mmCIF file of the C-alpha atoms, coordinates in Angstrom:
data_MODEL
# 
_entry.id   MODEL 
# 
loop_
_atom_site.group_PDB 
_atom_site.id 
_atom_site.type_symbol 
_atom_site.label_atom_id 
_atom_site.label_alt_id 
_atom_site.label_comp_id 
_atom_site.label_asym_id 
_atom_site.label_entity_id 
_atom_site.label_seq_id 
_atom_site.pdbx_PDB_ins_code 
_atom_site.Cartn_x 
_atom_site.Cartn_y 
_atom_site.Cartn_z 
_atom_site.occupancy 
_atom_site.B_iso_or_equiv 
_atom_site.pdbx_formal_charge 
_atom_site.auth_seq_id 
_atom_site.auth_comp_id 
_atom_site.auth_asym_id 
_atom_site.auth_atom_id 
_atom_site.pdbx_PDB_model_num 
ATOM 1   C CA . UNK A 1 1   ? -1.037  -7.354  -24.671 1.00 0.00 ? 1   UNK A CA 1 
ATOM 2   C CA . UNK A 1 2   ? -1.524  -7.271  -20.898 1.00 0.00 ? 2   UNK A CA 1 
ATOM 3   C CA . UNK A 1 3   ? 0.652   -9.288  -18.540 1.00 0.00 ? 3   UNK A CA 1 
ATOM 4   C CA . UNK A 1 4   ? -0.717  -10.412 -15.175 1.00 0.00 ? 4   UNK A CA 1 
ATOM 5   C CA . UNK A 1 5   ? 0.775   -11.546 -11.904 1.00 0.00 ? 5   UNK A CA 1 
ATOM 6   C CA . UNK A 1 6   ? -1.049  -13.023 -8.935  1.00 0.00 ? 6   UNK A CA 1 
ATOM 7   C CA . UNK A 1 7   ? 0.095   -11.228 -5.812  1.00 0.00 ? 7   UNK A CA 1 
ATOM 8   C CA . UNK A 1 8   ? -0.726  -12.068 -2.205  1.00 0.00 ? 8   UNK A CA 1 
ATOM 9   C CA . UNK A 1 9   ? -3.448  -14.574 -1.410  1.00 0.00 ? 9   UNK A CA 1 
ATOM 10  C CA . UNK A 1 10  ? -3.627  -15.066 2.344   1.00 0.00 ? 10  UNK A CA 1 
ATOM 11  C CA . UNK A 1 11  ? -5.417  -18.405 2.154   1.00 0.00 ? 11  UNK A CA 1 
ATOM 12  C CA . UNK A 1 12  ? -4.195  -22.017 2.157   1.00 0.00 ? 12  UNK A CA 1 
ATOM 13  C CA . UNK A 1 13  ? -2.958  -22.925 -1.318  1.00 0.00 ? 13  UNK A CA 1 
ATOM 14  C CA . UNK A 1 14  ? -5.250  -25.950 -1.447  1.00 0.00 ? 14  UNK A CA 1 
ATOM 15  C CA . UNK A 1 15  ? -8.236  -23.615 -1.681  1.00 0.00 ? 15  UNK A CA 1 
ATOM 16  C CA . UNK A 1 16  ? -6.856  -21.391 -4.457  1.00 0.00 ? 16  UNK A CA 1 
ATOM 17  C CA . UNK A 1 17  ? -5.193  -23.962 -6.725  1.00 0.00 ? 17  UNK A CA 1 
ATOM 18  C CA . UNK A 1 18  ? -8.241  -24.125 -9.006  1.00 0.00 ? 18  UNK A CA 1 
ATOM 19  C CA . UNK A 1 19  ? -8.218  -20.360 -9.475  1.00 0.00 ? 19  UNK A CA 1 
ATOM 20  C CA . UNK A 1 20  ? -4.459  -20.268 -10.037 1.00 0.00 ? 20  UNK A CA 1 
ATOM 21  C CA . UNK A 1 21  ? -4.765  -23.011 -12.651 1.00 0.00 ? 21  UNK A CA 1 
ATOM 22  C CA . UNK A 1 22  ? -7.595  -21.100 -14.328 1.00 0.00 ? 22  UNK A CA 1 
ATOM 23  C CA . UNK A 1 23  ? -5.380  -18.016 -14.543 1.00 0.00 ? 23  UNK A CA 1 
ATOM 24  C CA . UNK A 1 24  ? -2.605  -20.075 -16.095 1.00 0.00 ? 24  UNK A CA 1 
ATOM 25  C CA . UNK A 1 25  ? -4.914  -21.525 -18.752 1.00 0.00 ? 25  UNK A CA 1 
ATOM 26  C CA . UNK A 1 26  ? -7.163  -18.501 -19.377 1.00 0.00 ? 26  UNK A CA 1 
ATOM 27  C CA . UNK A 1 27  ? -4.756  -15.557 -19.312 1.00 0.00 ? 27  UNK A CA 1 
ATOM 28  C CA . UNK A 1 28  ? -2.196  -15.469 -22.127 1.00 0.00 ? 28  UNK A CA 1 
ATOM 29  C CA . UNK A 1 29  ? 0.598   -13.896 -20.100 1.00 0.00 ? 29  UNK A CA 1 
ATOM 30  C CA . UNK A 1 30  ? 0.357   -14.850 -16.435 1.00 0.00 ? 30  UNK A CA 1 
ATOM 31  C CA . UNK A 1 31  ? 2.785   -15.697 -13.652 1.00 0.00 ? 31  UNK A CA 1 
ATOM 32  C CA . UNK A 1 32  ? 2.474   -15.815 -9.885  1.00 0.00 ? 32  UNK A CA 1 
ATOM 33  C CA . UNK A 1 33  ? 4.724   -13.626 -7.790  1.00 0.00 ? 33  UNK A CA 1 
ATOM 34  C CA . UNK A 1 34  ? 6.031   -16.768 -6.068  1.00 0.00 ? 34  UNK A CA 1 
ATOM 35  C CA . UNK A 1 35  ? 7.084   -18.294 -9.377  1.00 0.00 ? 35  UNK A CA 1 
ATOM 36  C CA . UNK A 1 36  ? 8.657   -15.025 -10.418 1.00 0.00 ? 36  UNK A CA 1 
ATOM 37  C CA . UNK A 1 37  ? 10.477  -14.143 -7.205  1.00 0.00 ? 37  UNK A CA 1 
ATOM 38  C CA . UNK A 1 38  ? 10.512  -17.308 -5.122  1.00 0.00 ? 38  UNK A CA 1 
ATOM 39  C CA . UNK A 1 39  ? 8.650   -18.627 -2.097  1.00 0.00 ? 39  UNK A CA 1 
ATOM 40  C CA . UNK A 1 40  ? 11.033  -17.444 0.563   1.00 0.00 ? 40  UNK A CA 1 
ATOM 41  C CA . UNK A 1 41  ? 8.994   -14.383 1.566   1.00 0.00 ? 41  UNK A CA 1 
ATOM 42  C CA . UNK A 1 42  ? 5.884   -12.328 0.966   1.00 0.00 ? 42  UNK A CA 1 
ATOM 43  C CA . UNK A 1 43  ? 6.432   -10.099 -2.065  1.00 0.00 ? 43  UNK A CA 1 
ATOM 44  C CA . UNK A 1 44  ? 5.607   -6.423  -2.380  1.00 0.00 ? 44  UNK A CA 1 
ATOM 45  C CA . UNK A 1 45  ? 4.705   -4.366  -5.415  1.00 0.00 ? 45  UNK A CA 1 
ATOM 46  C CA . UNK A 1 46  ? 8.178   -2.851  -5.239  1.00 0.00 ? 46  UNK A CA 1 
ATOM 47  C CA . UNK A 1 47  ? 9.645   -6.353  -5.579  1.00 0.00 ? 47  UNK A CA 1 
ATOM 48  C CA . UNK A 1 48  ? 7.617   -6.886  -8.754  1.00 0.00 ? 48  UNK A CA 1 
ATOM 49  C CA . UNK A 1 49  ? 8.437   -3.379  -9.975  1.00 0.00 ? 49  UNK A CA 1 
ATOM 50  C CA . UNK A 1 50  ? 12.142  -4.183  -9.898  1.00 0.00 ? 50  UNK A CA 1 
ATOM 51  C CA . UNK A 1 51  ? 11.466  -6.860  -12.533 1.00 0.00 ? 51  UNK A CA 1 
ATOM 52  C CA . UNK A 1 52  ? 8.703   -5.285  -14.629 1.00 0.00 ? 52  UNK A CA 1 
ATOM 53  C CA . UNK A 1 53  ? 9.073   -1.554  -13.957 1.00 0.00 ? 53  UNK A CA 1 
ATOM 54  C CA . UNK A 1 54  ? 5.354   -1.203  -13.253 1.00 0.00 ? 54  UNK A CA 1 
ATOM 55  C CA . UNK A 1 55  ? 5.367   2.562   -13.107 1.00 0.00 ? 55  UNK A CA 1 
ATOM 56  C CA . UNK A 1 56  ? 6.154   2.747   -16.832 1.00 0.00 ? 56  UNK A CA 1 
ATOM 57  C CA . UNK A 1 57  ? 4.275   -0.341  -17.965 1.00 0.00 ? 57  UNK A CA 1 
ATOM 58  C CA . UNK A 1 58  ? 0.485   0.174   -18.200 1.00 0.00 ? 58  UNK A CA 1 
ATOM 59  C CA . UNK A 1 59  ? 0.132   -3.289  -19.716 1.00 0.00 ? 59  UNK A CA 1 
ATOM 60  C CA . UNK A 1 60  ? 1.214   -5.018  -16.499 1.00 0.00 ? 60  UNK A CA 1 
ATOM 61  C CA . UNK A 1 61  ? -1.699  -5.922  -14.219 1.00 0.00 ? 61  UNK A CA 1 
ATOM 62  C CA . UNK A 1 62  ? -1.741  -7.264  -10.678 1.00 0.00 ? 62  UNK A CA 1 
ATOM 63  C CA . UNK A 1 63  ? -4.319  -9.541  -9.050  1.00 0.00 ? 63  UNK A CA 1 
ATOM 64  C CA . UNK A 1 64  ? -4.821  -10.042 -5.325  1.00 0.00 ? 64  UNK A CA 1 
ATOM 65  C CA . UNK A 1 65  ? -7.374  -11.702 -3.068  1.00 0.00 ? 65  UNK A CA 1 
ATOM 66  C CA . UNK A 1 66  ? -8.423  -10.422 0.348   1.00 0.00 ? 66  UNK A CA 1 
ATOM 67  C CA . UNK A 1 67  ? -10.448 -12.205 3.009   1.00 0.00 ? 67  UNK A CA 1 
ATOM 68  C CA . UNK A 1 68  ? -11.983 -11.480 6.377   1.00 0.00 ? 68  UNK A CA 1 
ATOM 69  C CA . UNK A 1 69  ? -9.302  -12.579 8.912   1.00 0.00 ? 69  UNK A CA 1 
ATOM 70  C CA . UNK A 1 70  ? -11.893 -14.420 11.015  1.00 0.00 ? 70  UNK A CA 1 
ATOM 71  C CA . UNK A 1 71  ? -12.667 -16.644 8.027   1.00 0.00 ? 71  UNK A CA 1 
ATOM 72  C CA . UNK A 1 72  ? -9.033  -16.820 7.003   1.00 0.00 ? 72  UNK A CA 1 
ATOM 73  C CA . UNK A 1 73  ? -8.066  -18.374 10.332  1.00 0.00 ? 73  UNK A CA 1 
ATOM 74  C CA . UNK A 1 74  ? -10.806 -20.995 9.996   1.00 0.00 ? 74  UNK A CA 1 
ATOM 75  C CA . UNK A 1 75  ? -9.564  -21.995 6.534   1.00 0.00 ? 75  UNK A CA 1 
ATOM 76  C CA . UNK A 1 76  ? -6.038  -22.447 7.878   1.00 0.00 ? 76  UNK A CA 1 
ATOM 77  C CA . UNK A 1 77  ? -7.385  -24.414 10.830  1.00 0.00 ? 77  UNK A CA 1 
ATOM 78  C CA . UNK A 1 78  ? -9.282  -26.836 8.615   1.00 0.00 ? 78  UNK A CA 1 
ATOM 79  C CA . UNK A 1 79  ? -6.369  -27.155 6.215   1.00 0.00 ? 79  UNK A CA 1 
ATOM 80  C CA . UNK A 1 80  ? -3.474  -27.545 8.634   1.00 0.00 ? 80  UNK A CA 1 
ATOM 81  C CA . UNK A 1 81  ? -5.107  -29.810 11.198  1.00 0.00 ? 81  UNK A CA 1 
ATOM 82  C CA . UNK A 1 82  ? -6.201  -32.308 8.544   1.00 0.00 ? 82  UNK A CA 1 
ATOM 83  C CA . UNK A 1 83  ? -3.478  -34.992 8.146   1.00 0.00 ? 83  UNK A CA 1 
ATOM 84  C CA . UNK A 1 84  ? -4.672  -35.670 4.589   1.00 0.00 ? 84  UNK A CA 1 
ATOM 85  C CA . UNK A 1 85  ? -4.409  -32.026 3.507   1.00 0.00 ? 85  UNK A CA 1 
ATOM 86  C CA . UNK A 1 86  ? -1.154  -31.540 5.398   1.00 0.00 ? 86  UNK A CA 1 
ATOM 87  C CA . UNK A 1 87  ? 0.859   -33.671 2.973   1.00 0.00 ? 87  UNK A CA 1 
ATOM 88  C CA . UNK A 1 88  ? 4.139   -32.728 1.357   1.00 0.00 ? 88  UNK A CA 1 
ATOM 89  C CA . UNK A 1 89  ? 5.253   -29.971 3.703   1.00 0.00 ? 89  UNK A CA 1 
ATOM 90  C CA . UNK A 1 90  ? 7.079   -31.910 6.401   1.00 0.00 ? 90  UNK A CA 1 
ATOM 91  C CA . UNK A 1 91  ? 10.423  -31.647 4.595   1.00 0.00 ? 91  UNK A CA 1 
ATOM 92  C CA . UNK A 1 92  ? 10.263  -27.863 4.710   1.00 0.00 ? 92  UNK A CA 1 
ATOM 93  C CA . UNK A 1 93  ? 12.559  -26.393 7.404   1.00 0.00 ? 93  UNK A CA 1 
ATOM 94  C CA . UNK A 1 94  ? 9.721   -24.061 8.435   1.00 0.00 ? 94  UNK A CA 1 
ATOM 95  C CA . UNK A 1 95  ? 7.190   -26.853 8.863   1.00 0.00 ? 95  UNK A CA 1 
ATOM 96  C CA . UNK A 1 96  ? 5.065   -26.706 12.005  1.00 0.00 ? 96  UNK A CA 1 
ATOM 97  C CA . UNK A 1 97  ? 2.822   -29.659 12.857  1.00 0.00 ? 97  UNK A CA 1 
ATOM 98  C CA . UNK A 1 98  ? -0.696  -28.491 13.728  1.00 0.00 ? 98  UNK A CA 1 
ATOM 99  C CA . UNK A 1 99  ? -2.369  -31.881 13.338  1.00 0.00 ? 99  UNK A CA 1 
ATOM 100 C CA . UNK A 1 100 ? -2.279  -32.468 17.088  1.00 0.00 ? 100 UNK A CA 1 
ATOM 101 C CA . UNK A 1 101 ? -4.458  -29.432 17.821  1.00 0.00 ? 101 UNK A CA 1 
ATOM 102 C CA . UNK A 1 102 ? -7.759  -30.716 19.217  1.00 0.00 ? 102 UNK A CA 1 
ATOM 103 C CA . UNK A 1 103 ? -9.693  -27.455 19.068  1.00 0.00 ? 103 UNK A CA 1 
ATOM 104 C CA . UNK A 1 104 ? -9.744  -24.240 17.062  1.00 0.00 ? 104 UNK A CA 1 
ATOM 105 C CA . UNK A 1 105 ? -8.574  -22.324 20.135  1.00 0.00 ? 105 UNK A CA 1 
ATOM 106 C CA . UNK A 1 106 ? -5.582  -24.617 20.516  1.00 0.00 ? 106 UNK A CA 1 
ATOM 107 C CA . UNK A 1 107 ? -4.723  -24.197 16.846  1.00 0.00 ? 107 UNK A CA 1 
ATOM 108 C CA . UNK A 1 108 ? -5.052  -20.418 17.018  1.00 0.00 ? 108 UNK A CA 1 
ATOM 109 C CA . UNK A 1 109 ? -2.784  -20.273 20.054  1.00 0.00 ? 109 UNK A CA 1 
ATOM 110 C CA . UNK A 1 110 ? -0.020  -22.050 18.125  1.00 0.00 ? 110 UNK A CA 1 
ATOM 111 C CA . UNK A 1 111 ? -0.653  -20.462 14.723  1.00 0.00 ? 111 UNK A CA 1 
ATOM 112 C CA . UNK A 1 112 ? -0.562  -16.918 16.119  1.00 0.00 ? 112 UNK A CA 1 
ATOM 113 C CA . UNK A 1 113 ? 2.221   -17.484 18.632  1.00 0.00 ? 113 UNK A CA 1 
ATOM 114 C CA . UNK A 1 114 ? 4.964   -14.867 18.033  1.00 0.00 ? 114 UNK A CA 1 
ATOM 115 C CA . UNK A 1 115 ? 7.474   -17.639 18.714  1.00 0.00 ? 115 UNK A CA 1 
ATOM 116 C CA . UNK A 1 116 ? 6.085   -19.663 15.789  1.00 0.00 ? 116 UNK A CA 1 
ATOM 117 C CA . UNK A 1 117 ? 8.729   -19.770 13.046  1.00 0.00 ? 117 UNK A CA 1 
ATOM 118 C CA . UNK A 1 118 ? 6.058   -18.749 10.523  1.00 0.00 ? 118 UNK A CA 1 
ATOM 119 C CA . UNK A 1 119 ? 4.550   -15.898 12.524  1.00 0.00 ? 119 UNK A CA 1 
ATOM 120 C CA . UNK A 1 120 ? 6.295   -13.218 10.512  1.00 0.00 ? 120 UNK A CA 1 
ATOM 121 C CA . UNK A 1 121 ? 8.466   -15.278 8.205   1.00 0.00 ? 121 UNK A CA 1 
ATOM 122 C CA . UNK A 1 122 ? 7.867   -17.879 5.533   1.00 0.00 ? 122 UNK A CA 1 
ATOM 123 C CA . UNK A 1 123 ? 4.083   -18.080 5.451   1.00 0.00 ? 123 UNK A CA 1 
ATOM 124 C CA . UNK A 1 124 ? 3.475   -14.996 7.558   1.00 0.00 ? 124 UNK A CA 1 
ATOM 125 C CA . UNK A 1 125 ? 0.677   -16.409 9.685   1.00 0.00 ? 125 UNK A CA 1 
ATOM 126 C CA . UNK A 1 126 ? -0.002  -12.965 11.133  1.00 0.00 ? 126 UNK A CA 1 
ATOM 127 C CA . UNK A 1 127 ? 0.334   -11.016 7.881   1.00 0.00 ? 127 UNK A CA 1 
ATOM 128 C CA . UNK A 1 128 ? -1.954  -8.036  7.406   1.00 0.00 ? 128 UNK A CA 1 
ATOM 129 C CA . UNK A 1 129 ? -2.449  -7.666  3.674   1.00 0.00 ? 129 UNK A CA 1 
ATOM 130 C CA . UNK A 1 130 ? -3.428  -3.978  3.618   1.00 0.00 ? 130 UNK A CA 1 
ATOM 131 C CA . UNK A 1 131 ? 0.150   -2.611  3.326   1.00 0.00 ? 131 UNK A CA 1 
ATOM 132 C CA . UNK A 1 132 ? 0.740   -4.881  0.320   1.00 0.00 ? 132 UNK A CA 1 
ATOM 133 C CA . UNK A 1 133 ? -2.292  -3.762  -1.658  1.00 0.00 ? 133 UNK A CA 1 
ATOM 134 C CA . UNK A 1 134 ? -2.556  -0.089  -0.738  1.00 0.00 ? 134 UNK A CA 1 
ATOM 135 C CA . UNK A 1 135 ? -0.182  2.828   -1.206  1.00 0.00 ? 135 UNK A CA 1 
ATOM 136 C CA . UNK A 1 136 ? 1.075   5.011   1.632   1.00 0.00 ? 136 UNK A CA 1 
ATOM 137 C CA . UNK A 1 137 ? -1.645  7.574   0.814   1.00 0.00 ? 137 UNK A CA 1 
ATOM 138 C CA . UNK A 1 138 ? -4.358  4.879   1.066   1.00 0.00 ? 138 UNK A CA 1 
ATOM 139 C CA . UNK A 1 139 ? -4.911  4.345   -2.671  1.00 0.00 ? 139 UNK A CA 1 
ATOM 140 C CA . UNK A 1 140 ? -5.498  0.844   -4.003  1.00 0.00 ? 140 UNK A CA 1 
ATOM 141 C CA . UNK A 1 141 ? -2.271  -0.420  -5.546  1.00 0.00 ? 141 UNK A CA 1 
ATOM 142 C CA . UNK A 1 142 ? -3.602  -3.700  -6.974  1.00 0.00 ? 142 UNK A CA 1 
ATOM 143 C CA . UNK A 1 143 ? -5.427  -3.582  -10.316 1.00 0.00 ? 143 UNK A CA 1 
ATOM 144 C CA . UNK A 1 144 ? -7.856  -6.348  -9.380  1.00 0.00 ? 144 UNK A CA 1 
ATOM 145 C CA . UNK A 1 145 ? -8.291  -6.857  -5.639  1.00 0.00 ? 145 UNK A CA 1 
ATOM 146 C CA . UNK A 1 146 ? -10.873 -9.620  -5.346  1.00 0.00 ? 146 UNK A CA 1 
ATOM 147 C CA . UNK A 1 147 ? -12.903 -9.987  -2.151  1.00 0.00 ? 147 UNK A CA 1 
ATOM 148 C CA . UNK A 1 148 ? -13.398 -13.539 -0.903  1.00 0.00 ? 148 UNK A CA 1 
ATOM 149 C CA . UNK A 1 149 ? -17.094 -13.122 -0.135  1.00 0.00 ? 149 UNK A CA 1 
ATOM 150 C CA . UNK A 1 150 ? -17.925 -11.661 -3.567  1.00 0.00 ? 150 UNK A CA 1 
ATOM 151 C CA . UNK A 1 151 ? -15.216 -13.467 -5.526  1.00 0.00 ? 151 UNK A CA 1 
ATOM 152 C CA . UNK A 1 152 ? -17.506 -14.975 -8.177  1.00 0.00 ? 152 UNK A CA 1 
ATOM 153 C CA . UNK A 1 153 ? -18.663 -11.486 -9.178  1.00 0.00 ? 153 UNK A CA 1 
ATOM 154 C CA . UNK A 1 154 ? -15.369 -9.656  -8.630  1.00 0.00 ? 154 UNK A CA 1 
ATOM 155 C CA . UNK A 1 155 ? -13.431 -11.982 -10.931 1.00 0.00 ? 155 UNK A CA 1 
ATOM 156 C CA . UNK A 1 156 ? -15.545 -10.854 -13.887 1.00 0.00 ? 156 UNK A CA 1 
ATOM 157 C CA . UNK A 1 157 ? -13.770 -7.484  -13.786 1.00 0.00 ? 157 UNK A CA 1 
ATOM 158 C CA . UNK A 1 158 ? -10.703 -9.246  -15.194 1.00 0.00 ? 158 UNK A CA 1 
ATOM 159 C CA . UNK A 1 159 ? -11.306 -9.255  -18.987 1.00 0.00 ? 159 UNK A CA 1 
ATOM 160 C CA . UNK A 1 160 ? -10.272 -12.894 -19.429 1.00 0.00 ? 160 UNK A CA 1 
ATOM 161 C CA . UNK A 1 161 ? -12.905 -13.937 -16.876 1.00 0.00 ? 161 UNK A CA 1 
ATOM 162 C CA . UNK A 1 162 ? -15.670 -11.547 -17.941 1.00 0.00 ? 162 UNK A CA 1 
ATOM 163 C CA . UNK A 1 163 ? -18.095 -14.309 -18.883 1.00 0.00 ? 163 UNK A CA 1 
ATOM 164 C CA . UNK A 1 164 ? -16.861 -16.936 -16.448 1.00 0.00 ? 164 UNK A CA 1 
ATOM 165 C CA . UNK A 1 165 ? -19.533 -18.700 -14.395 1.00 0.00 ? 165 UNK A CA 1 
ATOM 166 C CA . UNK A 1 166 ? -17.238 -21.013 -12.413 1.00 0.00 ? 166 UNK A CA 1 
ATOM 167 C CA . UNK A 1 167 ? -17.117 -20.838 -8.629  1.00 0.00 ? 167 UNK A CA 1 
ATOM 168 C CA . UNK A 1 168 ? -13.381 -21.201 -8.015  1.00 0.00 ? 168 UNK A CA 1 
ATOM 169 C CA . UNK A 1 169 ? -13.531 -20.787 -4.239  1.00 0.00 ? 169 UNK A CA 1 
ATOM 170 C CA . UNK A 1 170 ? -16.621 -22.921 -3.632  1.00 0.00 ? 170 UNK A CA 1 
ATOM 171 C CA . UNK A 1 171 ? -14.738 -25.329 -1.358  1.00 0.00 ? 171 UNK A CA 1 
ATOM 172 C CA . UNK A 1 172 ? -13.370 -22.478 0.723   1.00 0.00 ? 172 UNK A CA 1 
ATOM 173 C CA . UNK A 1 173 ? -16.779 -20.830 0.992   1.00 0.00 ? 173 UNK A CA 1 
ATOM 174 C CA . UNK A 1 174 ? -18.277 -24.115 2.145   1.00 0.00 ? 174 UNK A CA 1 
ATOM 175 C CA . UNK A 1 175 ? -15.521 -24.516 4.744   1.00 0.00 ? 175 UNK A CA 1 
ATOM 176 C CA . UNK A 1 176 ? -16.407 -21.112 6.213   1.00 0.00 ? 176 UNK A CA 1 
ATOM 177 C CA . UNK A 1 177 ? -20.094 -21.832 6.709   1.00 0.00 ? 177 UNK A CA 1 
ATOM 178 C CA . UNK A 1 178 ? -20.968 -21.443 10.371  1.00 0.00 ? 178 UNK A CA 1 
ATOM 179 C CA . UNK A 1 179 ? -17.413 -20.394 11.203  1.00 0.00 ? 179 UNK A CA 1 
ATOM 180 C CA . UNK A 1 180 ? -18.632 -18.283 14.115  1.00 0.00 ? 180 UNK A CA 1 
ATOM 181 C CA . UNK A 1 181 ? -19.376 -21.385 16.177  1.00 0.00 ? 181 UNK A CA 1 
ATOM 182 C CA . UNK A 1 182 ? -15.670 -22.234 16.365  1.00 0.00 ? 182 UNK A CA 1 
ATOM 183 C CA . UNK A 1 183 ? -14.746 -18.997 18.130  1.00 0.00 ? 183 UNK A CA 1 
ATOM 184 C CA . UNK A 1 184 ? -14.584 -18.250 21.820  1.00 0.00 ? 184 UNK A CA 1 
ATOM 185 C CA . UNK A 1 185 ? -14.563 -14.633 22.991  1.00 0.00 ? 185 UNK A CA 1 
ATOM 186 C CA . UNK A 1 186 ? -10.833 -14.986 23.620  1.00 0.00 ? 186 UNK A CA 1 
ATOM 187 C CA . UNK A 1 187 ? -10.295 -16.229 20.062  1.00 0.00 ? 187 UNK A CA 1 
ATOM 188 C CA . UNK A 1 188 ? -12.163 -13.243 18.641  1.00 0.00 ? 188 UNK A CA 1 
ATOM 189 C CA . UNK A 1 189 ? -10.076 -10.823 20.668  1.00 0.00 ? 189 UNK A CA 1 
ATOM 190 C CA . UNK A 1 190 ? -6.845  -12.482 19.530  1.00 0.00 ? 190 UNK A CA 1 
ATOM 191 C CA . UNK A 1 191 ? -7.745  -12.278 15.832  1.00 0.00 ? 191 UNK A CA 1 
ATOM 192 C CA . UNK A 1 192 ? -8.997  -8.711  16.234  1.00 0.00 ? 192 UNK A CA 1 
ATOM 193 C CA . UNK A 1 193 ? -5.692  -7.711  17.794  1.00 0.00 ? 193 UNK A CA 1 
ATOM 194 C CA . UNK A 1 194 ? -3.384  -9.441  15.322  1.00 0.00 ? 194 UNK A CA 1 
ATOM 195 C CA . UNK A 1 195 ? -5.307  -8.354  12.228  1.00 0.00 ? 195 UNK A CA 1 
ATOM 196 C CA . UNK A 1 196 ? -6.422  -4.931  13.441  1.00 0.00 ? 196 UNK A CA 1 
ATOM 197 C CA . UNK A 1 197 ? -5.038  -3.185  10.367  1.00 0.00 ? 197 UNK A CA 1 
ATOM 198 C CA . UNK A 1 198 ? -6.905  -5.340  7.842   1.00 0.00 ? 198 UNK A CA 1 
ATOM 199 C CA . UNK A 1 199 ? -10.098 -5.202  9.877   1.00 0.00 ? 199 UNK A CA 1 
ATOM 200 C CA . UNK A 1 200 ? -9.958  -1.415  10.046  1.00 0.00 ? 200 UNK A CA 1 
ATOM 201 C CA . UNK A 1 201 ? -8.850  -0.944  6.429   1.00 0.00 ? 201 UNK A CA 1 
ATOM 202 C CA . UNK A 1 202 ? -11.493 -3.150  4.853   1.00 0.00 ? 202 UNK A CA 1 
ATOM 203 C CA . UNK A 1 203 ? -14.254 -2.842  7.446   1.00 0.00 ? 203 UNK A CA 1 
ATOM 204 C CA . UNK A 1 204 ? -14.351 -6.541  8.321   1.00 0.00 ? 204 UNK A CA 1 
ATOM 205 C CA . UNK A 1 205 ? -16.653 -7.729  11.087  1.00 0.00 ? 205 UNK A CA 1 
ATOM 206 C CA . UNK A 1 206 ? -17.206 -10.963 12.944  1.00 0.00 ? 206 UNK A CA 1 
ATOM 207 C CA . UNK A 1 207 ? -20.348 -12.804 11.860  1.00 0.00 ? 207 UNK A CA 1 
# 
């Protein structure tokens, strides 16, 4: 019997809750890395290995989701500047209020500010996911690394979802439509600089 854990998803939780719930109800043995190891940091495969001894357990499977950083930033912008979607987090000591940002550029300036408490900490605003899903010799370390743009097809590689026709990230895909119009040239350069590793590793482009 296979056991699955959901590793890093660098998207606002509001957009992936439906998929996470589907994993919990569709896969017999499933747990997120956050539930397993806590929400205080981004977890690596080595962190999971300390619990499950992955190297000697072929029945343990990992799931991850990757996304073009240009789209990722737009999803965070739409999520964190919306007072309705921004509920429930204000009690967190790492909470940063983005609801006052009037433009995408203003949001990006704050979200990717190295002085932001979340820049490389709790939510890792500037996290490049490549080191968490690839080995040091550039091999894929995640069993099922699902691409945002082709998610509906990629998910079918997971046996429990082989015949699934649901579109779990439909809301996120809709939110990204026409995302290019939000960017200035300066914004593009900033995202390209911060997420250079992911862009190079996965061949992401703007537009």
